[in-house]
N, C-alpha and C positions, 0 to 999 in steps of 0.2 A: 503494496499500500503505502500512499504518502505521506512518510514525514510532517517534521517540521519543514514549513520554510525558512529556506536560507534566503536575505537580503542584504544588494552588494550596494553602493550607494556610490560612482564613479565620476567624477570633475573630471574636464577637460581639455584639449587644446585645438582647435582642427587651423588647417592654413590648404586656403578652397581655391585651386587655380579649374577653369570650367572655358571654352567655344560654347556660344552662345551660338547660330548659324540662322540663319534669316536669309529666306527668297522672296525678290519683290513679286506681287499678283497686281493682274490688270494693266501694268504699264507696257507702255509703247515694247520697252525695250529689259526686258527680266532679268534682271541679276542675280547672285547668289551670295553670298558677304557671312565669312565670321570673326567673332569681336574676341576679344581674354575680356573676361569680365575673373578678378583673382578677391578675395574675404578673406577675413577673419574673423571664428565663430568660437568662440568661448559655448561651452552647456556642462548638461546633464544628464548622465546616461542609469535608469534601474534599476538593476536586475534583479531578477524571483529566480532561483532554482527549487524547483517542486521534490523531482531530482536529484541525484547522487551528481549527475554527469547531462542534466538537463532539462532548462530553462528560458523561461521569455521576457525582453527586456522591452523599452518602451525610453527611445533617448531623446531629446529636444535641445536646437542649436538655437545659439542668434546670431543671425551672415550680416556681419557688417562688413562691404562694400569696403576695400582700397582700391578698386582699380574697376570701372563701369565701363563701359566705349560704347555709343550711342550707335543706335543707326540712322542713316542721313540716308534722300533721297537730292539727287542734285535738281538744281533749282528753289527747293525751300528754302526755308531760314528755322525751321524749327529742327528735330529728331524726331523720326519712327517710332523708334523706339530707344528710352532708356532703363535701362533695370532700377528695381527703389535703390538708397543705399539703403538699409538697413531688412530686413528680414528676421523669419523664423524657420525652422525645421522640421518638421519632426518624426520617427521610425518605431512602428513595432516589429519584432522579430523574433527570431525564438535561437537561441546558444547552444551547437555542443559544447561541452567545456570537457578535454580531454587531460589528464591527468601525465 
């Protein structure tokens, strides 16, 4: 059966690097582009082990953008897209632990 649940609270700090891709639609000459996105993400993960080697986790991170390049359309003064300077990321999953 299931014994006592072991809980772990794990803080972490992540440097995120991403490439954001886009393709124009409805333009006379649609083009594709990619933009670099960099963020620092402090967060916390709660782990619950219901069995010795099997558990679940819930993770939350506050993403603070350090670099967020805009997508622009030639001939227009404002960007077509600009990522938010701050975001929240969350994830729920299963853990398999080996000793």
